[in-house]
N, C-alpha and C positions, 0 to 999 in steps of 0.2 A: 103769901102768895111766893115771896122768895125763896121759900123753900121748894115750893112744888116747880118753880122755874128752875133753881138750879139742877134740881133731880131731871126735869127734862131735857136740860143740857147735858148733863151726865148719859142720859139714856140716848140722846143724839149722838154724842161721841163714841160711846160704845159700840153702837149699831153701824155707826160710819167705820170705826176700825176695824170691825166684825166683817164688813162688806169689803174691805179693801184685803184684809187678811186672806181670805180665799183665792183672791186674784194672787196674790204674791205667792202662795202656797203652789197654785195651778202653774204659774210660769216657772218656778223653780223646778217643779217636778218636770215640765216641758223640757228645760234645759239640760237636767241631769239624765233624761232619756236619750238627748239628740247626742249628748257627750259618750254616752255608754255606747250607742249605737254607732256612732264614727269610730270608736276605737276597737269596737269586735269588727268592724267592716273591715278596717285597717289589718287589724291582726289575721283574718281572713284572706286579705290579699296577700299578704306577706308570707303566710304558709302557702298558698297556691304557687305564688312564682318560686318559694324555695323548693317545692318539690316538681316542680315541672322545669321552668326557665332555667334555674339556677343551679339544678342538681348536677353536682359534681361527675364527671364522665373521666374516665382513665385517657392518659395520653396516648397516643398512636405511634408505636415506634417502627421505621421502615429502616431496613440495612441498606445503603445506596450501593456501597462497594467496598470490597475487601481485597488488601494486599499484602503479599508476605514480604516482610521487611529484612527479617533474621532468623537465622536457623543456628542452633547453638546446639553441639552433639558433644558429649563427654563420655567416657568411658571409665569406669570405676571397678578394677579390677577386685579390689579386696573384699568387696561387698556383691561382687557377680551383678552389677546393675550399669544400665544404660541411661543417661541424663539426655534427655532431647528438650529442649525449649524453644517455643516459636513465638514469633514476634509478628503481629499482624496488625496493619493500619485500618480503620474500620472508617467508614462514612455514615454516620446513623442521624435520620431526620426523626425530629419528634413534633410531631402536632399536636398542638394544645385546642379540643373541640369547646372548653367550657368559655362560658362568658365573663371569665375572671380570669386574671393573668396570676401566675405563681412563680415564686423562686424557687431555689433548692442549694444547697451548701455542697460544699467539697464533698466527695462522696467516694464508695468504692463499688462497682459490682461485680460478684462472685460468680464463675460459671461452674458447676456442679455436672459431675457425670455420676450417675448411681451415690449420690450422698457423698461424694468424693471430690474437693475444690481441683479442679483442674486449670481454671484460670480465673484471673483478673482484670478488672479495666478502672483505671484512675478518670473518675469524673469531676472537670472543674465546675467550680461554683456558678450560677447565671440565672436568668430571667427568662420565662417564655409569656409573651404578653397574651392577652385573650384572642381565641380564634388564630393564632399565629401558628408558624412552624420555624424552628431552628436546626440548623446542621451543625452536628457534632463530629469532631474529628477526634477519633479516640485510637488508643493502644493497646489491643488486647496482648496480654503477655499469656500464652497456652504451654503448660507443662503435658506436654504430648508423653512422656514416661509416665505419667501418673494413668493415662487413659489407654496405654499399651498394654502397661501392666494388670490391667483389670481383666478377668478371665471371662468377663462378659461380653465384652467387646465384640468378640468374633461371632458369637451367637446372634447379636443385636445386628452386625452388619449384614449377617446371612438371613435374617429376618426382616 
């Protein structure tokens, strides 16, 4: 009889263990599905925001004023050339339409005419905040002799 009762107790514990085990498995599956669905939802939200709201846009640049400050004229008789350099002070407004600010380092903007460099502007380092505008006072050095020596200039002016 002891053998029967011990077998019955074993069966009861096995049955009880089996009864609890499906509940635990089901609970674990539900938790895993919830965690996976939350991760997928967050990934979808970040993707949508990245492609719409936080999409990078180019800054809008506007020239406010231009003033002639220096005119250098020299004649090179040995080479039959005229050197003409013009220095122009410009006020440029840069508007950042993005929702994120950006920084820029010291750089130089080059002005080209038909592939030939005719001017350069040093740009100091700075920062433009999100949806903000910044006015830059820049000095353009224009090598006008390079523009004037180009044979296409007159046809471009006429057209």
